[in-house]
Structure formats: C-alpha cells, structure tokens
C-alpha positions, -999 to +999 in steps of 0.1 A: -066-032+053-098-015+041-114-019+076-082-004+093-073+026+072-094+034+040-068+059+027-040+032+028-063+008+012-071+030-017-035+040-021-025+004-024-051-003-050-039+026-069-002+014-066-014-021-077-032-006-108-001+015-117+021-016-113-001-036-137-001-008-162+035-008-161+040-045-163+018-046-193+038-018-211+071-038-205+054-070-216+062-092-185+047-127-183+013-134-168+028-149-137+051-119-132+022-096-137+003-115-111+032-112-086+036-075-094+001-068-088+001-086-055+032-066-045+016-034-054-016-043-033+004-054-002+033-029-002+020-010+030+005-041+047+025-034+077+004-004+085-024-026+099-001-029+129-001+009+134-029+026+152-052+046+129-049+076+152-012+077+145-016+070+107-041+099+103-023+124+126-017+157+112+018+172+120+048+156+135+047+125+156+063+125+192+091+104+199+068+080+217+044+079+186+073+073+162+087+044+183 
C-alpha cells in the first residue's frame, strides 16, 4: 500500500495505532489485539485497486471516475 498511495498507508498505520490503544484500554486478549491491529492496518486495502490519480484528485469526481 505504501508504494501505491503514501497518504492511505500513513492513515492505515494511524488507524492501526489507535485501534491498538483502544484495545489495550478495554483489556482485550493478545489474540484479539493482534486481529484488531491487522484490521486497522488493512481497513482501506481496497484502495490499491484505485488509480492514484483518482485517489489524490482535488474536487468532485466525474461519473466515470466514480464508477
């Protein structure tokens, strides 16, 4: 993901970090914490199938871009 879209990569790392912090706060098991961290890291993985030009576009997408 880092090679495809650096912003999304950093966002996913931030989501993972916040997920781990929350998991620690609510005292989940080590295995649940591992799964939560993975879910946070991979929550936007589908973006690798979208062109970086569209992901970084400023403004509204055209109907074609949206589809």
